[in-house]
C-alpha positions, 0 to 999 in steps of 0.5 A: 500500500502507498503512503497516506497524507492526512490533512487536518482541518484546513478550514477557513475558520482556523485560517482567517476566520473566527479562530484564525491566526497569522501562523495558520495563514502562513502555512497554507502554501506549504500545505498546498505544496505537500498535497500536490507532492502526494497527489503527484506520487499517486498516494492517498490524501485524506481530509478532516473537517471540524464539524459543529452544529448550531448547538455548539455552545451547548456542547462540552467543547463549546462550553470550554471554547465559547467561540462558534466555529466550523458550523456545517455549511458555513464559509468558516466550515469550508476548506480554504479555496486553494486546498478545496480545489485539491480535495475534490473527490477525496475521502473526507471525515467530518468530526464533531470533536478533536479526533476521528475514530472513523479516520483511524478505522479506515487507516487501519483498513488501508494499512499504509506503509506510512502516514503523514499528518499536517494541518490545524491546530497542532495542539488540539486536532492534529495531536489528537488524530496522530496519537489516536492513530498511533494507538490503532497502528502502533507499527506504522511509521507516523510523521508530522511536518511541523512546517505544515502545522500551526497551533493555537499559539506558537508555544502550544504548537511546540509543546504538541510537537514535543508530545508527539516526539515523545510518543515516537512520532517522527516530527520533521 
């Protein structure tokens, strides 16, 4: 089986919308380049969508992070335009919380030789999906490209990268 690239939550709200940061905006060109590289090699590229409903403020996450974001069907929920163009026809995973069990199950069925993760936010959804995948596929090499990730803050980004390194994830 080929390699798999998982593009985590490269959605408008995390880039330039309600939870956007200059760091998230800065990684978009590198993310586009990485996706194209995988596509050109004939590898699999999967995409996750942080997905909430109008009831988000009443959820546990919403009570702890009281900023409406990634409400299904809104501009903020959509992938950034330059990434959305590359994602047409690809498998996608809507996740109501940080990690996607469905993604991890599908990765286990694919049984790829290696998996690389990129996207947003390093310290929440990226680390959740990476460590969940590590639990499902402990012998599959996992990589996180730090140049294609951004956290809520630069400090929390670095902390998440250190956590993943300590769990034997290759951080480049």
